[in-house]
mmCIF file of the C-alpha atoms, coordinates in Angstrom:
data_MODEL
# 
_entry.id   MODEL 
# 
loop_
_atom_site.group_PDB 
_atom_site.id 
_atom_site.type_symbol 
_atom_site.label_atom_id 
_atom_site.label_alt_id 
_atom_site.label_comp_id 
_atom_site.label_asym_id 
_atom_site.label_entity_id 
_atom_site.label_seq_id 
_atom_site.pdbx_PDB_ins_code 
_atom_site.Cartn_x 
_atom_site.Cartn_y 
_atom_site.Cartn_z 
_atom_site.occupancy 
_atom_site.B_iso_or_equiv 
_atom_site.pdbx_formal_charge 
_atom_site.auth_seq_id 
_atom_site.auth_comp_id 
_atom_site.auth_asym_id 
_atom_site.auth_atom_id 
_atom_site.pdbx_PDB_model_num 
ATOM 1   C CA . UNK A 1 1   ? 16.281  -20.645 -2.808  1.00 0.00 ? 1   UNK A CA 1 
ATOM 2   C CA . UNK A 1 2   ? 15.362  -18.850 -6.043  1.00 0.00 ? 2   UNK A CA 1 
ATOM 3   C CA . UNK A 1 3   ? 12.545  -16.315 -5.967  1.00 0.00 ? 3   UNK A CA 1 
ATOM 4   C CA . UNK A 1 4   ? 9.639   -16.931 -8.340  1.00 0.00 ? 4   UNK A CA 1 
ATOM 5   C CA . UNK A 1 5   ? 8.843   -14.079 -10.696 1.00 0.00 ? 5   UNK A CA 1 
ATOM 6   C CA . UNK A 1 6   ? 5.184   -13.073 -10.667 1.00 0.00 ? 6   UNK A CA 1 
ATOM 7   C CA . UNK A 1 7   ? 5.329   -12.503 -14.436 1.00 0.00 ? 7   UNK A CA 1 
ATOM 8   C CA . UNK A 1 8   ? 5.886   -16.242 -14.906 1.00 0.00 ? 8   UNK A CA 1 
ATOM 9   C CA . UNK A 1 9   ? 2.878   -17.211 -12.760 1.00 0.00 ? 9   UNK A CA 1 
ATOM 10  C CA . UNK A 1 10  ? -0.431  -18.519 -14.098 1.00 0.00 ? 10  UNK A CA 1 
ATOM 11  C CA . UNK A 1 11  ? -3.658  -18.613 -12.090 1.00 0.00 ? 11  UNK A CA 1 
ATOM 12  C CA . UNK A 1 12  ? -6.244  -21.323 -12.617 1.00 0.00 ? 12  UNK A CA 1 
ATOM 13  C CA . UNK A 1 13  ? -8.868  -23.428 -10.911 1.00 0.00 ? 13  UNK A CA 1 
ATOM 14  C CA . UNK A 1 14  ? -7.420  -26.521 -9.262  1.00 0.00 ? 14  UNK A CA 1 
ATOM 15  C CA . UNK A 1 15  ? -8.323  -30.038 -10.342 1.00 0.00 ? 15  UNK A CA 1 
ATOM 16  C CA . UNK A 1 16  ? -8.193  -33.317 -8.452  1.00 0.00 ? 16  UNK A CA 1 
ATOM 17  C CA . UNK A 1 17  ? -4.773  -33.873 -10.017 1.00 0.00 ? 17  UNK A CA 1 
ATOM 18  C CA . UNK A 1 18  ? -3.530  -30.870 -7.982  1.00 0.00 ? 18  UNK A CA 1 
ATOM 19  C CA . UNK A 1 19  ? -4.657  -32.347 -4.649  1.00 0.00 ? 19  UNK A CA 1 
ATOM 20  C CA . UNK A 1 20  ? -1.367  -33.956 -3.621  1.00 0.00 ? 20  UNK A CA 1 
ATOM 21  C CA . UNK A 1 21  ? 0.663   -30.921 -4.718  1.00 0.00 ? 21  UNK A CA 1 
ATOM 22  C CA . UNK A 1 22  ? -1.713  -28.741 -2.681  1.00 0.00 ? 22  UNK A CA 1 
ATOM 23  C CA . UNK A 1 23  ? -1.150  -30.998 0.312   1.00 0.00 ? 23  UNK A CA 1 
ATOM 24  C CA . UNK A 1 24  ? 2.632   -30.720 -0.107  1.00 0.00 ? 24  UNK A CA 1 
ATOM 25  C CA . UNK A 1 25  ? 2.451   -26.926 -0.482  1.00 0.00 ? 25  UNK A CA 1 
ATOM 26  C CA . UNK A 1 26  ? 0.478   -26.530 2.735   1.00 0.00 ? 26  UNK A CA 1 
ATOM 27  C CA . UNK A 1 27  ? 2.986   -28.731 4.572   1.00 0.00 ? 27  UNK A CA 1 
ATOM 28  C CA . UNK A 1 28  ? 5.723   -26.283 3.433   1.00 0.00 ? 28  UNK A CA 1 
ATOM 29  C CA . UNK A 1 29  ? 3.817   -23.325 4.879   1.00 0.00 ? 29  UNK A CA 1 
ATOM 30  C CA . UNK A 1 30  ? 3.884   -23.395 8.655   1.00 0.00 ? 30  UNK A CA 1 
ATOM 31  C CA . UNK A 1 31  ? 2.044   -22.296 10.708  1.00 0.00 ? 31  UNK A CA 1 
ATOM 32  C CA . UNK A 1 32  ? -0.823  -23.353 8.424   1.00 0.00 ? 32  UNK A CA 1 
ATOM 33  C CA . UNK A 1 33  ? -2.868  -26.239 9.715   1.00 0.00 ? 33  UNK A CA 1 
ATOM 34  C CA . UNK A 1 34  ? -2.178  -29.277 7.581   1.00 0.00 ? 34  UNK A CA 1 
ATOM 35  C CA . UNK A 1 35  ? -5.076  -31.208 6.151   1.00 0.00 ? 35  UNK A CA 1 
ATOM 36  C CA . UNK A 1 36  ? -5.285  -34.795 5.002   1.00 0.00 ? 36  UNK A CA 1 
ATOM 37  C CA . UNK A 1 37  ? -4.457  -35.517 1.377   1.00 0.00 ? 37  UNK A CA 1 
ATOM 38  C CA . UNK A 1 38  ? -8.094  -36.524 0.965   1.00 0.00 ? 38  UNK A CA 1 
ATOM 39  C CA . UNK A 1 39  ? -9.262  -33.142 2.252   1.00 0.00 ? 39  UNK A CA 1 
ATOM 40  C CA . UNK A 1 40  ? -6.997  -31.377 -0.233  1.00 0.00 ? 40  UNK A CA 1 
ATOM 41  C CA . UNK A 1 41  ? -8.289  -33.606 -3.041  1.00 0.00 ? 41  UNK A CA 1 
ATOM 42  C CA . UNK A 1 42  ? -11.826 -32.525 -2.147  1.00 0.00 ? 42  UNK A CA 1 
ATOM 43  C CA . UNK A 1 43  ? -10.809 -28.883 -2.036  1.00 0.00 ? 43  UNK A CA 1 
ATOM 44  C CA . UNK A 1 44  ? -9.184  -29.192 -5.462  1.00 0.00 ? 44  UNK A CA 1 
ATOM 45  C CA . UNK A 1 45  ? -12.171 -30.970 -6.991  1.00 0.00 ? 45  UNK A CA 1 
ATOM 46  C CA . UNK A 1 46  ? -15.470 -30.349 -5.166  1.00 0.00 ? 46  UNK A CA 1 
ATOM 47  C CA . UNK A 1 47  ? -14.543 -26.752 -4.283  1.00 0.00 ? 47  UNK A CA 1 
ATOM 48  C CA . UNK A 1 48  ? -12.566 -25.856 -7.420  1.00 0.00 ? 48  UNK A CA 1 
ATOM 49  C CA . UNK A 1 49  ? -14.979 -23.052 -8.312  1.00 0.00 ? 49  UNK A CA 1 
ATOM 50  C CA . UNK A 1 50  ? -14.107 -21.306 -5.047  1.00 0.00 ? 50  UNK A CA 1 
ATOM 51  C CA . UNK A 1 51  ? -10.387 -22.005 -5.118  1.00 0.00 ? 51  UNK A CA 1 
ATOM 52  C CA . UNK A 1 52  ? -7.440  -20.722 -7.099  1.00 0.00 ? 52  UNK A CA 1 
ATOM 53  C CA . UNK A 1 53  ? -3.920  -21.982 -7.588  1.00 0.00 ? 53  UNK A CA 1 
ATOM 54  C CA . UNK A 1 54  ? -0.803  -20.304 -8.908  1.00 0.00 ? 54  UNK A CA 1 
ATOM 55  C CA . UNK A 1 55  ? 1.653   -22.314 -10.971 1.00 0.00 ? 55  UNK A CA 1 
ATOM 56  C CA . UNK A 1 56  ? 5.043   -21.228 -12.214 1.00 0.00 ? 56  UNK A CA 1 
ATOM 57  C CA . UNK A 1 57  ? 6.471   -21.667 -15.724 1.00 0.00 ? 57  UNK A CA 1 
ATOM 58  C CA . UNK A 1 58  ? 7.460   -25.255 -14.813 1.00 0.00 ? 58  UNK A CA 1 
ATOM 59  C CA . UNK A 1 59  ? 3.864   -25.965 -13.753 1.00 0.00 ? 59  UNK A CA 1 
ATOM 60  C CA . UNK A 1 60  ? 4.929   -26.215 -10.098 1.00 0.00 ? 60  UNK A CA 1 
ATOM 61  C CA . UNK A 1 61  ? 2.294   -25.170 -7.573  1.00 0.00 ? 61  UNK A CA 1 
ATOM 62  C CA . UNK A 1 62  ? 3.546   -22.047 -5.760  1.00 0.00 ? 62  UNK A CA 1 
ATOM 63  C CA . UNK A 1 63  ? 0.314   -20.674 -4.304  1.00 0.00 ? 63  UNK A CA 1 
ATOM 64  C CA . UNK A 1 64  ? -3.250  -21.545 -3.454  1.00 0.00 ? 64  UNK A CA 1 
ATOM 65  C CA . UNK A 1 65  ? -6.348  -20.116 -1.889  1.00 0.00 ? 65  UNK A CA 1 
ATOM 66  C CA . UNK A 1 66  ? -9.144  -22.472 -0.947  1.00 0.00 ? 66  UNK A CA 1 
ATOM 67  C CA . UNK A 1 67  ? -12.624 -21.547 0.104   1.00 0.00 ? 67  UNK A CA 1 
ATOM 68  C CA . UNK A 1 68  ? -16.321 -22.184 -0.308  1.00 0.00 ? 68  UNK A CA 1 
ATOM 69  C CA . UNK A 1 69  ? -19.620 -20.364 -0.451  1.00 0.00 ? 69  UNK A CA 1 
ATOM 70  C CA . UNK A 1 70  ? -21.274 -20.417 2.950   1.00 0.00 ? 70  UNK A CA 1 
ATOM 71  C CA . UNK A 1 71  ? -24.342 -22.701 2.786   1.00 0.00 ? 71  UNK A CA 1 
ATOM 72  C CA . UNK A 1 72  ? -26.459 -20.345 4.893   1.00 0.00 ? 72  UNK A CA 1 
ATOM 73  C CA . UNK A 1 73  ? -25.122 -17.215 3.113   1.00 0.00 ? 73  UNK A CA 1 
ATOM 74  C CA . UNK A 1 74  ? -24.889 -18.015 -0.602  1.00 0.00 ? 74  UNK A CA 1 
ATOM 75  C CA . UNK A 1 75  ? -23.518 -14.534 -1.351  1.00 0.00 ? 75  UNK A CA 1 
ATOM 76  C CA . UNK A 1 76  ? -20.539 -14.972 1.005   1.00 0.00 ? 76  UNK A CA 1 
ATOM 77  C CA . UNK A 1 77  ? -17.212 -16.519 0.080   1.00 0.00 ? 77  UNK A CA 1 
ATOM 78  C CA . UNK A 1 78  ? -15.443 -18.058 3.071   1.00 0.00 ? 78  UNK A CA 1 
ATOM 79  C CA . UNK A 1 79  ? -11.686 -18.208 2.495   1.00 0.00 ? 79  UNK A CA 1 
ATOM 80  C CA . UNK A 1 80  ? -10.356 -21.269 4.250   1.00 0.00 ? 80  UNK A CA 1 
ATOM 81  C CA . UNK A 1 81  ? -6.638  -21.233 3.589   1.00 0.00 ? 81  UNK A CA 1 
ATOM 82  C CA . UNK A 1 82  ? -4.017  -19.155 1.789   1.00 0.00 ? 82  UNK A CA 1 
ATOM 83  C CA . UNK A 1 83  ? -0.693  -20.854 1.068   1.00 0.00 ? 83  UNK A CA 1 
ATOM 84  C CA . UNK A 1 84  ? 2.363   -19.460 -0.690  1.00 0.00 ? 84  UNK A CA 1 
ATOM 85  C CA . UNK A 1 85  ? 5.591   -21.312 -1.303  1.00 0.00 ? 85  UNK A CA 1 
ATOM 86  C CA . UNK A 1 86  ? 8.457   -19.537 0.474   1.00 0.00 ? 86  UNK A CA 1 
ATOM 87  C CA . UNK A 1 87  ? 10.054  -18.585 -2.849  1.00 0.00 ? 87  UNK A CA 1 
ATOM 88  C CA . UNK A 1 88  ? 6.820   -16.889 -4.005  1.00 0.00 ? 88  UNK A CA 1 
ATOM 89  C CA . UNK A 1 89  ? 6.341   -14.624 -0.991  1.00 0.00 ? 89  UNK A CA 1 
ATOM 90  C CA . UNK A 1 90  ? 6.777   -10.879 -0.823  1.00 0.00 ? 90  UNK A CA 1 
ATOM 91  C CA . UNK A 1 91  ? 5.671   -10.142 -4.396  1.00 0.00 ? 91  UNK A CA 1 
ATOM 92  C CA . UNK A 1 92  ? 1.963   -9.423  -3.963  1.00 0.00 ? 92  UNK A CA 1 
ATOM 93  C CA . UNK A 1 93  ? 0.998   -12.843 -5.283  1.00 0.00 ? 93  UNK A CA 1 
ATOM 94  C CA . UNK A 1 94  ? -1.471  -13.601 -2.478  1.00 0.00 ? 94  UNK A CA 1 
ATOM 95  C CA . UNK A 1 95  ? -3.307  -10.306 -3.024  1.00 0.00 ? 95  UNK A CA 1 
ATOM 96  C CA . UNK A 1 96  ? -3.475  -10.929 -6.787  1.00 0.00 ? 96  UNK A CA 1 
ATOM 97  C CA . UNK A 1 97  ? -4.801  -14.443 -6.205  1.00 0.00 ? 97  UNK A CA 1 
ATOM 98  C CA . UNK A 1 98  ? -7.425  -13.234 -3.715  1.00 0.00 ? 98  UNK A CA 1 
ATOM 99  C CA . UNK A 1 99  ? -8.531  -10.506 -6.118  1.00 0.00 ? 99  UNK A CA 1 
ATOM 100 C CA . UNK A 1 100 ? -8.833  -12.962 -9.025  1.00 0.00 ? 100 UNK A CA 1 
ATOM 101 C CA . UNK A 1 101 ? -10.704 -15.493 -6.910  1.00 0.00 ? 101 UNK A CA 1 
ATOM 102 C CA . UNK A 1 102 ? -13.216 -13.003 -5.525  1.00 0.00 ? 102 UNK A CA 1 
ATOM 103 C CA . UNK A 1 103 ? -13.831 -11.514 -8.964  1.00 0.00 ? 103 UNK A CA 1 
ATOM 104 C CA . UNK A 1 104 ? -14.335 -14.982 -10.436 1.00 0.00 ? 104 UNK A CA 1 
ATOM 105 C CA . UNK A 1 105 ? -16.935 -15.867 -7.772  1.00 0.00 ? 105 UNK A CA 1 
ATOM 106 C CA . UNK A 1 106 ? -19.639 -13.675 -9.292  1.00 0.00 ? 106 UNK A CA 1 
ATOM 107 C CA . UNK A 1 107 ? -22.259 -14.620 -6.687  1.00 0.00 ? 107 UNK A CA 1 
ATOM 108 C CA . UNK A 1 108 ? -19.942 -13.434 -3.867  1.00 0.00 ? 108 UNK A CA 1 
ATOM 109 C CA . UNK A 1 109 ? -20.837 -10.011 -2.530  1.00 0.00 ? 109 UNK A CA 1 
ATOM 110 C CA . UNK A 1 110 ? -19.212 -10.549 0.869   1.00 0.00 ? 110 UNK A CA 1 
ATOM 111 C CA . UNK A 1 111 ? -16.172 -12.375 2.146   1.00 0.00 ? 111 UNK A CA 1 
ATOM 112 C CA . UNK A 1 112 ? -15.328 -14.045 5.442   1.00 0.00 ? 112 UNK A CA 1 
ATOM 113 C CA . UNK A 1 113 ? -12.212 -15.682 6.778   1.00 0.00 ? 113 UNK A CA 1 
ATOM 114 C CA . UNK A 1 114 ? -10.790 -16.624 10.145  1.00 0.00 ? 114 UNK A CA 1 
ATOM 115 C CA . UNK A 1 115 ? -7.322  -15.602 11.225  1.00 0.00 ? 115 UNK A CA 1 
ATOM 116 C CA . UNK A 1 116 ? -5.430  -16.399 14.407  1.00 0.00 ? 116 UNK A CA 1 
ATOM 117 C CA . UNK A 1 117 ? -4.029  -13.362 16.263  1.00 0.00 ? 117 UNK A CA 1 
ATOM 118 C CA . UNK A 1 118 ? -0.392  -14.219 15.512  1.00 0.00 ? 118 UNK A CA 1 
ATOM 119 C CA . UNK A 1 119 ? -0.905  -14.703 11.765  1.00 0.00 ? 119 UNK A CA 1 
ATOM 120 C CA . UNK A 1 120 ? 0.261   -11.225 10.802  1.00 0.00 ? 120 UNK A CA 1 
ATOM 121 C CA . UNK A 1 121 ? 0.759   -12.102 7.127   1.00 0.00 ? 121 UNK A CA 1 
ATOM 122 C CA . UNK A 1 122 ? -2.916  -13.053 6.722   1.00 0.00 ? 122 UNK A CA 1 
ATOM 123 C CA . UNK A 1 123 ? -4.047  -10.025 8.705   1.00 0.00 ? 123 UNK A CA 1 
ATOM 124 C CA . UNK A 1 124 ? -2.040  -7.774  6.385   1.00 0.00 ? 124 UNK A CA 1 
ATOM 125 C CA . UNK A 1 125 ? -3.294  -9.527  3.230   1.00 0.00 ? 125 UNK A CA 1 
ATOM 126 C CA . UNK A 1 126 ? -6.966  -9.357  4.127   1.00 0.00 ? 126 UNK A CA 1 
ATOM 127 C CA . UNK A 1 127 ? -6.772  -5.829  5.537   1.00 0.00 ? 127 UNK A CA 1 
ATOM 128 C CA . UNK A 1 128 ? -5.230  -4.643  2.263   1.00 0.00 ? 128 UNK A CA 1 
ATOM 129 C CA . UNK A 1 129 ? -7.866  -6.481  0.193   1.00 0.00 ? 129 UNK A CA 1 
ATOM 130 C CA . UNK A 1 130 ? -10.742 -5.158  2.307   1.00 0.00 ? 130 UNK A CA 1 
ATOM 131 C CA . UNK A 1 131 ? -9.431  -1.595  2.079   1.00 0.00 ? 131 UNK A CA 1 
ATOM 132 C CA . UNK A 1 132 ? -8.965  -1.811  -1.702  1.00 0.00 ? 132 UNK A CA 1 
ATOM 133 C CA . UNK A 1 133 ? -12.536 -3.037  -2.112  1.00 0.00 ? 133 UNK A CA 1 
ATOM 134 C CA . UNK A 1 134 ? -14.086 -0.598  0.388   1.00 0.00 ? 134 UNK A CA 1 
ATOM 135 C CA . UNK A 1 135 ? -15.464 -3.365  2.586   1.00 0.00 ? 135 UNK A CA 1 
ATOM 136 C CA . UNK A 1 136 ? -16.798 -2.712  6.067   1.00 0.00 ? 136 UNK A CA 1 
ATOM 137 C CA . UNK A 1 137 ? -15.111 -5.229  8.376   1.00 0.00 ? 137 UNK A CA 1 
ATOM 138 C CA . UNK A 1 138 ? -16.314 -6.711  11.623  1.00 0.00 ? 138 UNK A CA 1 
ATOM 139 C CA . UNK A 1 139 ? -14.135 -8.980  13.774  1.00 0.00 ? 139 UNK A CA 1 
ATOM 140 C CA . UNK A 1 140 ? -15.506 -11.449 16.307  1.00 0.00 ? 140 UNK A CA 1 
ATOM 141 C CA . UNK A 1 141 ? -14.092 -14.584 17.935  1.00 0.00 ? 141 UNK A CA 1 
ATOM 142 C CA . UNK A 1 142 ? -15.104 -17.658 15.933  1.00 0.00 ? 142 UNK A CA 1 
ATOM 143 C CA . UNK A 1 143 ? -13.412 -20.608 17.621  1.00 0.00 ? 143 UNK A CA 1 
ATOM 144 C CA . UNK A 1 144 ? -11.986 -20.111 21.096  1.00 0.00 ? 144 UNK A CA 1 
ATOM 145 C CA . UNK A 1 145 ? -8.553  -21.389 22.102  1.00 0.00 ? 145 UNK A CA 1 
ATOM 146 C CA . UNK A 1 146 ? -9.887  -22.989 25.288  1.00 0.00 ? 146 UNK A CA 1 
ATOM 147 C CA . UNK A 1 147 ? -13.465 -23.861 24.444  1.00 0.00 ? 147 UNK A CA 1 
ATOM 148 C CA . UNK A 1 148 ? -12.943 -25.251 20.933  1.00 0.00 ? 148 UNK A CA 1 
ATOM 149 C CA . UNK A 1 149 ? -9.241  -26.105 20.732  1.00 0.00 ? 149 UNK A CA 1 
ATOM 150 C CA . UNK A 1 150 ? -8.515  -27.284 24.313  1.00 0.00 ? 150 UNK A CA 1 
ATOM 151 C CA . UNK A 1 151 ? -5.490  -24.966 24.365  1.00 0.00 ? 151 UNK A CA 1 
ATOM 152 C CA . UNK A 1 152 ? -3.855  -26.605 21.314  1.00 0.00 ? 152 UNK A CA 1 
ATOM 153 C CA . UNK A 1 153 ? -4.512  -23.767 18.853  1.00 0.00 ? 153 UNK A CA 1 
ATOM 154 C CA . UNK A 1 154 ? -4.925  -20.028 19.060  1.00 0.00 ? 154 UNK A CA 1 
ATOM 155 C CA . UNK A 1 155 ? -8.382  -18.519 18.940  1.00 0.00 ? 155 UNK A CA 1 
ATOM 156 C CA . UNK A 1 156 ? -9.573  -18.026 15.382  1.00 0.00 ? 156 UNK A CA 1 
ATOM 157 C CA . UNK A 1 157 ? -11.018 -14.557 14.787  1.00 0.00 ? 157 UNK A CA 1 
ATOM 158 C CA . UNK A 1 158 ? -13.763 -14.231 12.187  1.00 0.00 ? 158 UNK A CA 1 
ATOM 159 C CA . UNK A 1 159 ? -13.304 -11.337 9.758   1.00 0.00 ? 159 UNK A CA 1 
ATOM 160 C CA . UNK A 1 160 ? -16.671 -10.575 8.175   1.00 0.00 ? 160 UNK A CA 1 
ATOM 161 C CA . UNK A 1 161 ? -16.365 -8.102  5.291   1.00 0.00 ? 161 UNK A CA 1 
ATOM 162 C CA . UNK A 1 162 ? -19.344 -6.575  3.559   1.00 0.00 ? 162 UNK A CA 1 
ATOM 163 C CA . UNK A 1 163 ? -19.774 -3.859  1.010   1.00 0.00 ? 163 UNK A CA 1 
ATOM 164 C CA . UNK A 1 164 ? -21.550 -0.760  2.288   1.00 0.00 ? 164 UNK A CA 1 
ATOM 165 C CA . UNK A 1 165 ? -25.237 -1.042  1.479   1.00 0.00 ? 165 UNK A CA 1 
ATOM 166 C CA . UNK A 1 166 ? -25.139 -4.798  0.834   1.00 0.00 ? 166 UNK A CA 1 
ATOM 167 C CA . UNK A 1 167 ? -27.509 -6.603  3.166   1.00 0.00 ? 167 UNK A CA 1 
ATOM 168 C CA . UNK A 1 168 ? -26.206 -9.644  5.005   1.00 0.00 ? 168 UNK A CA 1 
ATOM 169 C CA . UNK A 1 169 ? -28.097 -12.420 6.705   1.00 0.00 ? 169 UNK A CA 1 
# 
């Protein structure tokens, strides 16, 4: 497997035409939860303003971050899923994508995501991003392994990150 060079990567908003490639990328990224192709088409079209993809020099999708603005907190970006092709890992690509996405979402003052306890890569990514931005972070259980997932999925922990002095609802 050949590593992808970050200097040959382009970031852009996804389009509906990226939906199937997004679906295939997520399938290549266990332990991510797979979504239906239709869900990924919606993410790539309806939620394109709050998503980012990374394509290599051959226009192959090697990374994505999908999210949305929380309806009850219009200043908060919720990051749903971060996916990196195996050949694109270990180069800081996810952090660069997250930084670009957050900066592009001008209305976002805060950021939330949920991470399962064994997803150390996501914990590391978001901790680094939060520290770089000076966010205050609060962690609380969001969806419980037993109550919400009937034992089929780890508890999802909500990471709520706010800038000091920025009011949240």
